[in-house]
Every structure is written in C-alpha cells, then in structure tokens.
DRENDREN-66067 format. One line per field, with one value per residue (C-alpha): z, x, y. Coordinates in steps of 0.02 Angstrom, whole numbers. Last residue first. Layout:
N
zz <- Z;...
xx <- X;...
yy <- Y;...
***
This chain:
265
zz <- -1230;-1263;-1116;-1190;-1357;-1274;-1178;-1336;-1430;-1288;-1279;-1467;-1455;-1321;-1424;-1575;-1469;-1406;-1583;-1638;-1501;-1585;-1505;-1654;-1588;-1429;-1304;-1149;-1219;-1288;-1108;-1094;-1260;-1195;-1058;-879;-792;-772;-698;-549;-501;-534;-420;-277;-285;-285;-135;-36;-94;-26;147;149;116;259;377;316;401;574;666;693;867;846;1013;1054;1196;1302;1352;1273;1108;1028;1160;1067;898;940;980;818;720;799;656;538;610;658;838;829;718;834;912;1097;1202;1342;1471;1620;1627;1698;1547;1433;1539;1528;1340;1323;1428;1329;1167;1226;1249;1074;997;1086;925;791;690;814;752;885;808;911;892;883;956;913;795;646;699;691;539;444;278;184;260;438;415;238;221;394;359;193;272;397;470;477;327;273;91;-44;-119;-304;-434;-587;-697;-779;-734;-559;-520;-602;-458;-327;-423;-436;-250;-205;-301;-223;-48;-76;-140;3;142;78;52;232;304;208;277;451;426;388;394;278;155;34;24;-106;-152;-68;-150;-324;-283;-251;-404;-512;-451;-518;-684;-684;-658;-810;-921;-860;-905;-1058;-1162;-1310;-1458;-1535;-1521;-1413;-1410;-1378;-1344;-1173;-1107;-1033;-845;-797;-927;-810;-629;-645;-682;-754;-910;-1029;-956;-1012;-874;-763;-574;-536;-444;-420;-238;-181;-257;-134;16;-34;-57;114;191;117;206;373;350;311;467;606;599;648;818;888;842;972;984;809;775;769;853;957;991;1060;1240;1351;1521;1598;1693
xx <- -1661;-1549;-1438;-1409;-1360;-1232;-1159;-1146;-1060;-936;-902;-873;-757;-656;-644;-586;-454;-385;-382;-283;-156;-122;29;125;297;224;360;346;434;568;623;691;783;865;947;920;1042;927;795;906;937;755;693;812;764;578;601;684;550;414;494;535;352;292;416;360;193;270;206;18;-33;-206;-297;-424;-547;-604;-786;-814;-875;-703;-617;-622;-611;-442;-372;-443;-357;-189;-124;-176;-42;-54;-7;178;160;33;-138;-138;-285;-351;-468;-366;-262;-116;-6;-134;-136;53;44;-79;28;185;89;28;207;250;101;126;99;39;163;144;-34;-149;-303;-455;-551;-741;-801;-679;-731;-695;-515;-458;-568;-489;-445;-398;-300;-273;-249;-184;-98;-21;41;113;199;293;392;581;595;758;798;732;865;827;871;771;691;579;418;483;531;369;275;375;365;176;165;267;148;-2;70;99;-78;-158;-59;-97;-281;-300;-195;-289;-454;-379;-307;-479;-474;-324;-413;-459;-276;-238;-54;-4;-152;-102;77;25;-87;56;165;40;42;232;221;107;224;377;300;196;340;267;381;395;583;682;845;852;1038;1005;922;749;746;761;630;491;545;677;603;430;483;455;280;219;91;213;216;394;470;657;689;670;496;428;511;442;267;280;328;169;65;150;123;-61;-80;-24;-180;-286;-337;-508;-500;-365;-361;-431;-586;-705;-857;-884;-1066;-1028;-1001;-926;-976;-841;-909
yy <- 346;496;446;274;346;460;314;209;349;376;189;182;331;242;84;183;271;106;37;189;152;-15;-98;-162;-208;-284;-323;-432;-586;-470;-435;-610;-593;-434;-536;-483;-367;-218;-332;-376;-195;-151;-290;-248;-64;-109;-222;-83;37;-77;-92;93;131;22;105;277;248;257;102;79;19;-56;-39;-174;-147;-295;-299;-469;-539;-535;-641;-806;-719;-645;-817;-884;-747;-785;-891;-750;-636;-454;-496;-459;-307;-230;-264;-218;-280;-170;-247;-191;-349;-249;-285;-206;-48;-36;-63;79;196;157;182;351;407;343;434;600;693;569;466;323;305;232;154;106;-57;-35;-200;-336;-476;-365;-342;-524;-550;-406;-485;-326;-182;-242;-429;-442;-275;-286;-462;-406;-256;-362;-218;-197;-313;-391;-355;-472;-584;-584;-715;-669;-801;-672;-763;-798;-619;-566;-647;-553;-390;-401;-446;-294;-181;-268;-247;-61;-39;-137;-53;122;83;24;164;299;231;237;412;486;675;688;573;713;763;629;645;482;395;453;402;223;215;279;137;11;104;95;-91;-104;-4;-98;-266;-222;-156;-62;-41;131;144;264;167;-19;-12;64;-94;-58;-91;91;134;78;73;209;327;351;442;298;278;448;475;567;578;525;379;388;350;531;531;405;486;656;585;500;667;739;607;643;830;801;689;806;916;767;833;791;607;568;378;364;258;405;478;319;283;110;161;26;-37;-146;-296
***
C-alpha cells in the first residue's frame, strides 16, 4: 500500500515557483484585446461585440439594445478576471473561474443563436472547453472523489517535460492517474469514483490556457459575423426606446437611504 501525505501545501505540481503565472495571465489579456474586446464601460464602445452588431444606419440614437449590452457585460467579466493580479498565487482558482466565465459567455451566444434565428457553424474546437468548465470548473465529482489531486499546468516551466514523466508513471501502474482532455468527461465519472477511495494520485494536466481563450474567441467571431447580417427587425425585438436611466438612479438612491437608515438603528 502506498502511504500518502495529506498535508499538501498546495495543489500545484511545483507550488514553490509561481513566477511564471503573471506573464501567462497578461498574455491572455493581450490575446483577448487583440480580437477587439476593450475595457470600457460605455457599451457602445465595446468593440466589436456590442456595437459591431448594430446596423450602421441606426446612427448614435438613445435606444438601449439589451442583447449587445448584456453580452458586453458578460465580456467585461472575463476581462476583469484576466486583469486580476490577486489570483497570481492561486492558478487553480483562476483556472476554475476562467473556465466558468468563458463557458457562460459561449453558452449565452449559443442560446441567442436560436432566439435570433442565426445559422452559425461553430468552429472546430482544439479543446473541449465546455467539458473542462463543467467537470473541472463546476461539477467536480470526478475530482472530488480523488484525494488531493495535483494540477500540472503546461504553461509552467518544464510543464511538457513533466507531463511526459507523469504519463510514463501512469502507464507503469505506479498509482498515478492522469486527468486530461480525454478523461474530463461525465461518462467517466463513475469510473473515477470506483478508484477514488484508494492510494492512487490524480494529476490534472491543464493545456495552455490560451487554448481555452482561442476556443471562445473563435465562437465569438462566428457569432458577430452572423449577427451583423441579421435583419434590423430582428434586432428591434431587443431594443428599448425609453430605457429609464433616471429610474436606475432613483433605485440606487433608495438603496443608499435604506442602508444609511439601517446603520443608524
């Protein structure tokens, strides 16, 4: 029987050196922005996801288009995470949030594709980002049943070389179990559970993080291209010509007043 320590200081293969991660995170920001996203809270300037799908003949009117505005807000959440340096010491937490936010953005576009009647052929995926989001980011049954799985990021120095070593050990029945893109699958959750309460050690091999981003950006590009060609009448369904910003401000002031009253009590 293999004796295993449970007082692990971290769930990273090399927890002592995380100096590589900030540069990886910053490279994701550059990739994100190179495709047209921009950090700007004025939704008409969030290019091209928001105003990119607004027909040019609309001009700069005061109408509020819920669809592009809401999608732009979803995109803002992604960039906010990419810019968040506070998670540079916790790549696993960053990974989980990263997968979830990208998957949610793609899911919004997939559902809107149907509501808008758009015919979109999604690009072929190099990684199954949805499966990773579901079974590594969110519904982690296959990982929870393991005891302290370790994460090997291929972005880390020596990551690919370490992967070769880990896979060799796994092939030798040494007690190492590799969890990667092929095994991140809900159909295999029961198989994982059967060996969860054993001395076997799971190692999650995380592909380069930019692969997940490219997957989402490819879908975004396909969505925007299709949305640009939709009829103006379709877009009208998502337009409010009398969006009341004053009402928003009144609600906020009411909340502030209520909070102040509560504190006085």
